[in-house]
Phi, psi and omega in degrees: 000062180295141175082356179261127185279148175287168177301324181297310180292317179295320178301320179296318178294315182292329178298318179296317181296321186261003176069043178224184180276154178297321180300315179298313182297318179296317180296317181299313181294315180297316180298318179300309183291325178293337179280353180254159174296137181294346180271348178294143176269160177290336174300319177296315179300319181294320178295318179298316179297321181291324181281340183232067181295150181254120176280135180050061182293149175288174177300317180298316179294322178296321178296317179297315180301315180293323179294315179298320180294330183291314188285144178297148184295335184278351176283151173262166177300321177300321178298316181296316180293333182275349180300134179251155177288137177260125182272000000 
């Protein structure tokens, strides 16, 4: 899965965008994905987000929306959780 960022790296980027700490962004994204079945695809997550828009989302919700939008649709939640940091 070349070119796809781990939750750690993506969290750091999203934290900068949303004006929060990297630790907070990483925890929010990890908690969201751990709460879903590992067999769910990111395409499913994107459809759910599109069908259930959040009015005035909190920082955490905005981070989750951006994280779901970042990952390719063919990945599963398990794939995202298994991504390792590349040094």
